[in-house]
Structure formats: C-alpha cells, structure tokens
C-alpha positions as CSV (number, residue, x, y, z in Angstrom):
1,M,-0.1,0.0,-0.1
2,N,2.9,2.4,0.7
3,T,4.4,1.4,-2.7
4,F,1.7,2.9,-4.4
5,R,1.2,6.2,-2.5
6,P,4.2,7.8,-4.1
7,I,3.0,6.8,-7.9
8,I,-0.7,8.1,-7.0
9,L,0.7,11.3,-5.9
10,G,2.7,11.7,-8.8
11,L,-0.1,11.3,-11.2
12,A,-1.8,13.8,-9.2
13,C,0.8,16.5,-9.7
14,A,0.8,15.6,-13.3
15,A,-2.8,16.0,-13.8
16,L,-2.8,19.4,-12.0
17,V,-0.1,20.7,-14.2
18,G,-1.9,19.5,-17.3
19,C,-4.9,21.5,-16.2
20,E,-2.9,24.4,-15.6
21,D,-1.3,24.1,-19.3
22,H,-4.7,23.7,-20.5
23,T,-6.1,26.8,-18.8
24,S,-3.3,29.0,-19.7
25,T,-3.9,28.4,-23.8
26,H,-7.2,30.1,-23.8
27,A,-6.8,33.9,-25.2
28,A,-8.6,36.7,-23.2
29,P,-11.8,38.1,-24.5
30,Q,-11.2,41.0,-27.0
31,P,-13.8,43.9,-27.2
32,V,-15.9,44.4,-30.7
33,R,-18.0,47.1,-32.1
34,A,-21.7,46.4,-32.9
35,I,-23.5,47.9,-35.4
36,P,-27.2,47.8,-36.1
37,A,-28.4,46.2,-39.5
38,S,-30.1,48.3,-41.8
39,L,-31.6,48.1,-45.3
40,A,-29.9,49.7,-48.2
41,Q,-30.2,49.9,-52.2
42,Y,-27.5,48.5,-53.9
43,Q,-26.1,50.3,-56.8
44,P,-23.2,48.5,-58.5
45,G,-20.9,50.6,-60.4
46,A,-20.6,50.3,-64.2
47,E,-18.3,51.9,-66.9
48,V,-19.7,52.4,-70.2
49,T,-18.8,54.1,-73.4
50,G,-21.1,56.6,-75.6
51,E,-21.3,59.3,-78.0
52,V,-22.7,62.8,-77.1
53,K,-24.9,64.2,-79.3
54,A,-27.6,67.1,-79.4
55,R,-31.2,66.4,-79.1
56,V,-31.9,68.5,-81.8
57,Q,-29.5,69.0,-85.0
58,S,-30.4,71.1,-88.0
59,E,-28.9,70.5,-91.5
60,L,-28.7,74.2,-92.9
61,S,-28.6,74.9,-96.6
62,F,-29.2,77.8,-99.3
63,R,-32.5,77.7,-100.7
64,T,-30.7,79.3,-104.0
65,G,-27.6,78.3,-105.7
66,G,-24.3,80.1,-106.3
67,R,-20.8,80.6,-105.4
68,V,-20.1,80.9,-101.7
69,R,-18.7,84.4,-101.3
70,E,-18.0,84.6,-97.4
71,R,-17.9,81.9,-94.4
72,R,-18.2,83.6,-91.0
73,V,-18.3,80.9,-88.7
74,D,-16.2,77.4,-88.1
75,V,-17.0,74.3,-86.6
76,G,-17.3,74.8,-82.5
77,S,-18.7,78.4,-82.8
78,R,-21.7,79.3,-80.9
79,V,-24.2,81.1,-82.9
80,R,-27.8,82.8,-82.1
81,A,-30.9,82.6,-84.3
82,G,-30.7,84.7,-87.0
83,D,-27.2,85.1,-87.0
84,V,-25.4,85.0,-90.6
85,L,-23.1,82.0,-91.2
86,M,-22.2,82.6,-94.7
87,R,-23.0,84.2,-97.9
88,I,-23.1,83.4,-101.6
89,D,-22.2,85.8,-104.4
90,D,-25.6,87.7,-104.8
91,T,-24.7,89.8,-107.7
92,E,-27.4,88.3,-109.9
93,Q,-29.9,88.4,-107.3
94,R,-29.6,92.1,-106.8
95,A,-29.7,92.9,-110.4
96,D,-33.1,91.2,-110.2
97,V,-34.1,93.4,-107.4
98,D,-33.3,96.3,-109.2
99,S,-35.0,95.5,-112.3
100,A,-38.0,94.5,-110.4
101,R,-38.0,97.9,-108.6
102,A,-37.9,99.6,-112.1
103,G,-40.7,97.6,-113.2
104,L,-42.7,98.7,-110.2
105,R,-42.1,102.3,-110.6
106,S,-43.0,102.1,-114.5
107,A,-46.4,100.3,-113.4
108,Q,-47.1,102.9,-111.1
109,A,-46.6,105.6,-113.3
110,T,-48.7,103.8,-115.7
111,V,-51.5,103.5,-113.2
112,K,-51.3,107.0,-112.4
113,Q,-51.7,108.1,-115.8
114,K,-54.3,105.6,-116.6
115,A,-56.3,106.7,-113.6
116,L,-56.0,110.5,-114.3
117,A,-57.6,109.7,-118.2
118,F,-60.2,107.7,-116.5
119,E,-61.5,110.6,-114.4
120,R,-61.5,112.8,-117.2
121,Y,-63.2,110.4,-119.7
122,K,-65.8,109.9,-116.7
123,T,-66.4,113.6,-116.3
124,L,-66.8,114.1,-120.3
125,L,-69.3,111.0,-120.4
126,K,-71.3,112.9,-118.0
127,S,-71.4,115.8,-120.6
128,R,-72.1,113.6,-123.8
129,A,-68.8,114.9,-124.8
130,I,-67.4,111.0,-125.8
131,A,-69.2,108.1,-126.8
132,Q,-69.5,105.3,-124.1
133,S,-67.2,103.1,-125.9
134,T,-64.2,105.6,-125.4
135,Y,-65.1,105.6,-121.8
136,D,-65.2,101.7,-121.4
137,G,-61.9,101.9,-123.3
138,A,-60.3,104.1,-120.6
139,R,-61.6,101.9,-117.8
140,E,-60.5,98.9,-119.3
141,A,-57.0,100.5,-119.7
142,L,-57.1,101.2,-116.1
143,T,-58.1,98.0,-115.0
144,T,-55.4,96.4,-117.0
145,A,-52.8,98.8,-115.7
146,Q,-53.6,98.0,-112.2
147,G,-53.4,94.3,-112.7
148,S,-49.9,95.2,-114.2
149,L,-48.9,96.8,-111.0
150,E,-49.7,94.0,-108.9
151,V,-47.6,91.9,-110.8
152,A,-44.8,94.0,-110.6
153,Q,-45.4,94.2,-106.7
154,A,-45.2,90.4,-106.6
155,S,-42.2,90.3,-108.8
156,L,-40.2,92.8,-106.4
157,E,-41.2,90.6,-103.3
158,T,-40.2,87.5,-105.1
159,A,-36.8,89.3,-106.0
160,L,-36.3,90.4,-102.4
161,D,-36.9,86.9,-101.0
162,T,-34.4,85.3,-103.5
163,L,-31.8,88.2,-102.4
164,S,-32.3,87.2,-98.7
165,H,-31.9,83.7,-99.6
166,T,-28.4,84.1,-100.3
167,E,-27.4,84.5,-96.9
168,L,-27.2,81.1,-94.8
169,K,-28.8,81.9,-91.2
170,A,-28.9,80.0,-87.9
171,D,-32.6,78.7,-87.1
172,A,-32.0,78.6,-83.5
173,D,-29.1,79.0,-81.0
174,G,-26.7,76.3,-80.8
175,V,-23.3,75.4,-81.6
176,I,-21.7,74.8,-85.4
177,T,-20.9,71.1,-85.5
178,S,-19.9,70.4,-89.0
179,R,-19.5,72.4,-92.1
180,S,-19.8,70.8,-95.7
181,V,-18.6,73.9,-97.8
182,E,-15.8,76.4,-98.0
183,A,-15.4,79.8,-99.6
184,G,-15.5,80.0,-103.2
185,Q,-17.2,76.7,-103.7
186,V,-20.4,76.5,-105.8
187,V,-23.3,75.2,-103.9
188,S,-27.0,74.5,-105.3
189,A,-29.8,74.8,-103.7
190,A,-31.0,72.5,-101.1
191,Q,-27.2,71.5,-100.6
192,P,-26.3,70.8,-96.9
193,A,-23.7,73.6,-95.8
194,D,-23.5,73.7,-91.8
195,A,-25.1,71.5,-89.4
196,C,-26.0,73.2,-85.8
197,S,-26.6,71.5,-82.9
198,R,-29.2,73.5,-80.8
199,W,-28.1,74.6,-77.4
200,P,-28.2,73.4,-74.6
201,A,-26.7,70.6,-76.3
202,G,-27.3,67.2,-75.9
203,R,-27.8,63.8,-74.3
204,L,-25.6,61.0,-73.8
205,I,-26.0,58.1,-76.4
206,R,-25.0,55.1,-74.7
207,R,-24.6,51.7,-76.2
208,V,-24.7,49.3,-73.6
209,R,-26.3,45.9,-73.1
210,S,-29.9,45.8,-71.6
211,L,-28.7,45.3,-68.4
212,F,-27.8,48.4,-67.7
213,A,-30.5,50.0,-69.8
214,P,-32.8,50.7,-66.5
215,R,-30.2,52.7,-64.4
216,L,-29.1,55.1,-67.6
217,T,-30.6,58.2,-67.9
218,D,-30.1,61.1,-70.5
219,A,-27.3,63.3,-69.5
C-alpha cells in the first residue's frame, strides 16, 4: 500500500500541471463593435462608353444656288438664331431686285396716268362729250394697268426673297458641329452647308447591354 502512494501522488501532480497548461492556452476576450443592421439600395458601379449628341440638330442649306463668297463661322462656334453663317455671291440677285424695282416704278406711273385719263373721260361722258365706248376703253386700260402693278409688286417681293436666300442664317441658338462647303465653292439649292446643334446640347447616347439600360438616363 505504501508502495503505490508515491505513484498516486505523482499522477495527481501531473494531472494538476496538465490542467494548468490547458487553461493558460485560452486567449483573453477581445472587445468588438456592434452595428445595427439596416436596409440599403445596392448600386453597383459600371463603366460604359458612348457618344454625346444634341437632342435636335439642324442641317442648314441655301435655298438658292451660287458661289460661296463669305464664311463667318467655324466648327465649334456658338451662334444665335438669325446670325449670318455664310453668304453666296448675290450679284445676279441684286440685279433682279433692281430690275423689279424699275418695273414697279413704271407700273405705278402707268396706273397714275390711266387713272387720270379715266377720271377725265368719266367727266366728259357725263356731259355727252365722248362716246360710251371711249369711256369703256379708258376703264379697261385702268384695270389692265392695275393688274400690271400687282404683278410688278409680286415680282419685287420674289426678287427680295431670293436675295435674302443668299445668306445662310442659324435657325436657332446652338453650336456649329460640321461644315460641308468652303468659301469659293459653288453650291446648289438645298445642298447641306452647315450642321447646327441646338443649345443646350444634348444627351448621352449609350450603347450598352440591356442589363444596364434601366439605370441609365439622358445626361
């Protein structure tokens, strides 16, 4: 019995040593920060390529043909509605205006002359100094002269309108984005000359897959 007592004491000491080693391996508690959970909208980032264009772009052209005499703007120039962008040689159109004005003056003089003659014949007819046919002829001549005056007035308006078409003007506030003709070049009616993007310019045209389309809007 005495023989086993030292062995039992040795085992007990070994067990105690083992317990002490086991408890010493546990780390001390570390402080942590707690954050309440909340709902949030997930917005993943995406990079796309695109092309900036204006919402409205006008293709400007002359309404009459001729040789471009002057160019007043370049690509990138900001313009206001009514600004003159370029001019074509208007020598022929101005000659037509001068001719139409001369024709109008002549028609006005003829009407005045025929009106005086008609009034004189009307007085003579009342006194029976002239025949009815002479009076009728004077009235018809006045009517013809008045018709010629209306034609001369319309001709002058047409000539002035054609002259105004020798200037290419901006149809709205905007920026010149392209040009198709240069000074000295001969252009025909309705041939594109300038492109004007209306201001404020634009929207962003994006070419991406439909996956991103709901999250993209016009710029």
